[in-house]
C-alpha positions, 0 to 999 in steps of 0.5 A: 496637325489635326483638321478636327476641332476637339471636344472633351467630354460627351455629356449633353453640353459637349454633344450639343457643341459638336452638333452645332460645329457639324451644322457649320460644316466644321470637322469635329471629334468628341473624346470622352473617357466613359464607355457611353455618351451621357455624362451627368445625364447618367442611366444604369440598368438596375434590377432589370430596368434603366434607372436615372442616376444623374439629372433628374429631369430637364425643362425648356423655356418657350423662348429657347432654342432647346424647345425645338430639340425637346419637342423632337424627342417628344414627337418621337417617343424619346422624351415625355412630359412628366409633371409640373408639380412636386412635393416639398418636405422637411425632416419630418414629412411632406408639407405641401406641393409646388408647381412650376414648369413642365418637367421632361423625363425619358422612358429610356433613361435621360442618357438615351437622349444624349445618345440620340443627339450624338448620333452620327458624330465622331465620338470616341469612347474610352479615350482619356485626355491628359493634357490640353495646352495653348496653341491649341494642343491636345495630348501634344497634337495641334488642333484648330480648337479645343473645347472642354465640356467638363466640370471645372475641377476636371477641366482643370486637371488637363490645363497648365495652372496659368491657363486654367485660372485665366479660363476657369478661375476659381469655382467651388463644385459640390458632391452628391450621392445618388442612391436608387432604392427598390421595393417589392411594391409601391409604398408611397402616394401615386401622386408624389412625383418627387420631393424637394427636401429642406433642412435635412442633414441627408436628403436634398431631393427624392424622384419617383423613378417609376413615375417619371420613366412611366413604367410604374416601378417601385423605385425611388432615387434620392440625392443627398446633401453635399455634406453627406456626399463629402463624408462618404466619397471614399466609400459611397455604399456606406451611405446607403443605410442612412439614405434609406432611413431618411427616405423612409422618415420623409416619405412615411414608408413602412418597410425597408427597400429590397435593394439599394445602389449608390452612385458617387458624383464627386462634381455633381453641380456648381455652387456658383454658376456663371452668367456667361454662356461659355469661356474661351482663352488661347483657342480653348473653350469651356462649356457646360452647366457651370456656365449660363446660370442657373445650372441645369440640363437646358443650361448645359445644352444652350452653353455647348450650342452657343460656343459651338455656333460661335466656333462654327461661324469663325471656322467656316469663313 
């Protein structure tokens, strides 16, 4: 039997959970099938620069413990206040602006923040988990506890049906395509920042990646509707022309992009996140943005942090 609690998934929820367990003195190992930590806070180098393709930004409420984490990132230059104002657009163009909380971005891409949080943890990359069972057991090995920091459909694949039903229930998750589009020069207003798009069959949101990253690069990242993504899951690249045309129409851009890159998110976000901060059944926990509604980076971190704190208190007695 291993003496380490196992966290499956090295997104921000899983890493926050592992960090809380470590702070309580509990041995923990994070197993992740990807090559780098980050999960849906994904960044990729495109055309010589890092581009955010997953979560677009993060927020931190004044009364949240996540505020101190973000403040530390800002103090070290890993994160930066981006904007509190976005445009609101319809199919025919920008209509108005809307203000809200300060949104934070990362000069090195949002994935860099998860990597920073994972520093010093026992994280095993490119390690796919096949089975999690009551006991609890991970791939046939007994462990003190297991945490599934994954979208529900991915977590369900690892569990026996009855255990999955008790831990996760039935929740729908929506797909999305993130489409990066690069131009030779900026062809949209400098104060755009980003645009929420309503009533459009293709687009839901467009972010100015050069603006949020702070380097001014002429790069936009568009996130599609669930219907557009669902129609192109088998061939995501085929969606690029329609997305580029929609972005040009909505933002009034007079030239086609010089390049595009499409990233498929089969399970981008929960349609109906739970109010509870996390779930636990038979020594197996679940956390992430499917919990602690609404679904956002802060909620995912909080879900993992609270589950790790609860497990740490129990196991360190």
